[in-house]
N, C-alpha and C positions, 0 to 999 in steps of 0.2 A: 052345865058350867063352862065345861071344856067346848062346848057347839059355839057357845055367845064368846068365849074370848079366842078363838078361831074367827070368825066373822067380823070381831071389833078391828082386828089386825089387818084383814084382806080388806076391808072397808077402809081403813087407816092407809094402806102401801096403795089401794088405787085412787083414793083423795092426792096423797103426794105425787103421783105421776100425773094427774092432773095439773095441779098446783104448780108445779116445779119443770115440766115439758110441755105439755100442748099449751095452755092458757098464755107462756112467754111468745111459743110461736105464733098461735091466733093475735098475739098484738102485735108482734112485729109486723104479720102478715098485714094488718088493718093499717099499720101507718104506712109500711111502702105503698099504700094503694093510695092514701091520701098525698102521700108527696106526688104518685105521680101525676092523679088528677092536676095536684096544686101547678106541677109541673108546666103540663098538657094545657092549663089555663093561662099560664104563664106567655107559653107560646102563642095560642091562638091571640092575645093581647098583642106583642109584639108584632105579630103580622098585620093584626088591622093599622097598627101604629105607621108600619111602614109603608102600607098601602094607601094610606091616607096622604092627599097632596099637603104638602107645607105652608104653613099658613102665607098668602100673599101678602107685600109690605107694599105697599102704594106710595113710598118715599120718592122724591126727584132728589138726585143726587143733579146738585149744582157743582159742575169741574172748574167753572171761573174762580182761582180765587184760591183753591183747594192746597196748593203750593205754600208752607210754610219754611220759611228762611229761617237757616240755624245756623250758629258759631260751633266749630270744629274744637274742641276743647285738649288742650294738650295737656 
């Protein structure tokens, strides 16, 4: 009977160590890895966007008549 109580206490202590120390560390490591991967993907996307030429605009700018007369307010 005493051996059974001893093993229950030992297993209980081991499970507490796992749940309170090991699992949170693994969770933090997993979250950090995911964040790093997401940031790297964002950086690659930004580089792709910067390397693309801007969309060309085929507007003709008519400079005749661009001047707008205005009155100064006092």
